[in-house]
C-alpha positions as CSV (number, residue, x, y, z in Angstrom):
1,M,-3.0,-5.6,4.3
2,S,-5.5,-3.5,5.8
3,A,-8.9,-4.4,5.1
4,A,-11.3,-1.9,4.4
5,A,-13.6,-1.2,7.2
6,P,-17.5,-0.6,6.9
7,D,-18.3,3.0,6.3
8,D,-20.3,3.2,9.7
9,Q,-17.1,2.1,11.8
10,A,-13.5,3.8,12.4
11,P,-10.8,1.3,11.8
12,D,-10.0,1.7,15.5
13,Q,-13.2,0.6,16.8
14,L,-13.1,-2.5,14.8
15,A,-9.6,-3.4,16.0
16,G,-9.8,-2.2,19.3
17,P,-11.8,-5.0,20.9
18,D,-9.7,-7.8,19.2
19,L,-6.6,-5.8,20.8
20,A,-7.9,-6.0,24.0
21,A,-8.7,-9.6,23.9
22,L,-5.6,-10.7,22.5
23,V,-3.0,-9.1,24.2
24,P,-3.2,-9.7,28.0
25,A,-1.2,-6.6,29.2
26,W,-0.6,-3.6,28.1
27,S,1.9,-0.4,29.2
28,D,1.6,3.4,28.6
29,W,4.8,5.0,27.2
30,A,6.4,5.9,30.0
31,E,6.1,2.3,32.0
32,T,8.0,1.0,28.9
33,A,10.4,3.4,29.3
34,R,10.9,2.4,32.8
35,A,10.9,-0.8,32.2
36,L,13.9,-0.6,29.2
37,G,15.7,2.1,31.1
38,V,15.1,4.6,28.5
39,T,13.4,7.8,28.2
40,V,10.0,8.3,26.8
41,S,11.8,9.8,24.1
42,K,13.4,6.6,22.9
43,V,10.4,4.5,23.4
44,R,8.4,7.3,20.7
45,Q,11.2,6.9,18.5
46,W,11.7,3.3,18.6
47,I,8.1,3.0,17.8
48,R,8.7,5.1,14.7
49,E,11.1,3.0,13.7
50,H,9.4,-0.4,14.4
51,R,11.8,-1.4,17.1
52,L,8.3,-1.8,19.3
53,A,4.6,-1.2,18.1
54,A,2.1,0.9,19.6
55,A,-1.4,0.8,19.6
56,V,-5.1,2.1,21.3
57,P,-6.2,-1.5,22.8
58,S,-9.8,-0.1,24.0
59,P,-11.3,3.0,23.0
60,G,-10.1,6.0,25.2
61,A,-7.3,4.1,26.6
62,G,-4.4,6.3,24.7
63,Q,-1.7,4.5,23.3
64,Q,0.4,1.7,24.4
65,V,2.6,-1.6,24.3
66,P,2.4,-4.9,24.8
67,T,3.9,-5.6,28.1
68,E,5.4,-9.0,26.5
69,F,7.8,-7.0,24.3
70,V,9.8,-6.0,27.0
71,Q,11.6,-8.9,29.0
72,D,14.1,-8.4,31.4
73,G,14.8,-4.9,30.5
74,E,15.1,-5.0,27.1
75,V,12.9,-5.5,23.6
76,V,12.2,-9.0,23.2
77,K,14.9,-10.5,21.1
78,G,13.8,-10.9,17.3
79,L,10.7,-8.6,17.5
80,P,12.6,-5.6,15.7
81,G,13.3,-7.5,12.9
82,L,9.8,-8.8,12.7
83,L,7.8,-5.5,12.9
84,T,10.0,-4.4,9.8
85,L,9.4,-7.7,8.2
86,L,5.4,-7.5,8.8
87,H,5.7,-3.4,8.0
88,D,7.4,-3.9,4.7
89,A,4.7,-6.5,3.9
90,G,2.3,-3.4,4.6
91,F,0.9,-4.1,8.2
92,D,0.4,-1.2,10.4
93,D,1.1,-1.8,14.1
94,R,-2.3,-2.7,14.9
95,E,-2.3,-5.8,12.3
96,A,1.2,-6.4,13.4
97,I,0.2,-6.8,16.9
98,A,-2.5,-8.9,16.2
99,W,-0.6,-11.4,13.8
100,I,2.2,-11.5,16.9
101,F,-0.5,-12.3,19.5
102,T,-2.7,-15.0,17.3
103,D,-2.0,-18.5,18.0
104,A,-0.8,-19.7,14.8
105,D,0.8,-23.0,13.5
106,L,4.1,-22.6,15.6
107,P,2.8,-24.2,17.6
108,G,1.3,-21.0,19.9
109,R,1.2,-17.6,19.4
110,P,4.5,-15.7,17.7
111,I,5.2,-13.6,20.7
112,D,5.8,-16.6,22.8
113,A,8.2,-18.1,20.4
114,L,9.9,-14.7,20.5
115,R,10.1,-14.7,24.3
116,E,11.4,-18.2,24.1
117,N,14.1,-17.5,21.7
118,R,12.4,-19.5,18.8
119,G,12.3,-16.2,16.3
120,S,13.6,-18.0,13.3
121,E,10.8,-19.8,12.7
122,V,8.3,-16.9,13.7
123,K,10.1,-15.1,10.9
124,R,10.3,-17.7,8.6
125,R,6.2,-18.2,9.1
126,A,5.7,-14.6,8.4
127,Q,7.8,-14.6,5.4
128,A,5.9,-17.7,4.4
129,M,2.6,-15.8,4.5
130,L,3.6,-12.6,3.2
């Protein structure tokens, strides 16, 4: 699903400003670990396993996790399954984060629906577009 970047721009340069505009708040891995009550190693593992997603929101920022992926000390319900679905469809973390934070036809952003326990409609929307 990745679009090819023009030869003069790296993919990170193309996606960075969009992610910074789409996602209102980011946490580094240590902040995410504290919010979840786990180690940074566990956060890294969950990113690898697609239970969480991370990206560099702006040049020089380092990899971070959208703050809204954590709710009440837990990974937002339904997020790991949605991330797996999107990754299986060829999305990378940047594309998955962008999709999750883009205002869709739900109404609203998929992250808002997940946080309001309306994950089944988000998953249906994701499956329909794939």
